[in-house]
C-alpha angles and dihedrals in degrees: 000000000000090000091052091053091045092052091048091051091048090052091049092046095049092047091054101040100070090054092059099037091103090061091052091047091048092054093046091044092054090055097042104034101046124168110274122234089249091056091048091050091050091051092051090049091053090049092051092046092050091051089048090049092052090055091053116084107230095209095051100037106026096153093053091044092053092045089056090045091054089051090050091049091049093051092044088055090054091047091052091051093051091044094050092055090051092048090049090055090047090052092051089050091052091050091047093051093048091049091047089054091052092046092050090048092052094045092047094050093043093051091048091049093048093044096049101030093114098044125069115229091217133011121212132161109291091233089070092070101038119168094010098052097119093048093049092046093050122159096013097055091208111139111243093014124122109226125215094244091056091047092050089050092049093048092048091050093048092050092046092051092045092052091049091048092050094042094236 
């Protein structure tokens, strides 16, 4: 009975985890892909140039105003380039975490199925499952037994239906 509950909890956990993998990746990404000193310097330069530009009257000193604007545009282009490389790495991290979750899910279920393939999770009278006794007992083949493959399928179906019902 404990194993049945454990399998159900694994199915629930692995159905929820991929949905929140972007949050985990975001937290890891903030720690790993920090802003470089160059990027921080460029941001402070833009801030300084914008404050200088605000102090210049556009009508009186148009040439100086536009020169500052061109500097700002140039630095903003450099910032975009640095930011895009960081966002690419963050996207790759998100994809990697999502794939890792799916791989761990597959390996967990496969190891459980292989470990308990000869033992039924639950034994009931074989008349309860007539005419589907062999399908329910798969892979054990014991009449009246509930096999792990059938239980994983039932748990997955229940979680899928519950998520659809709740709109999650």
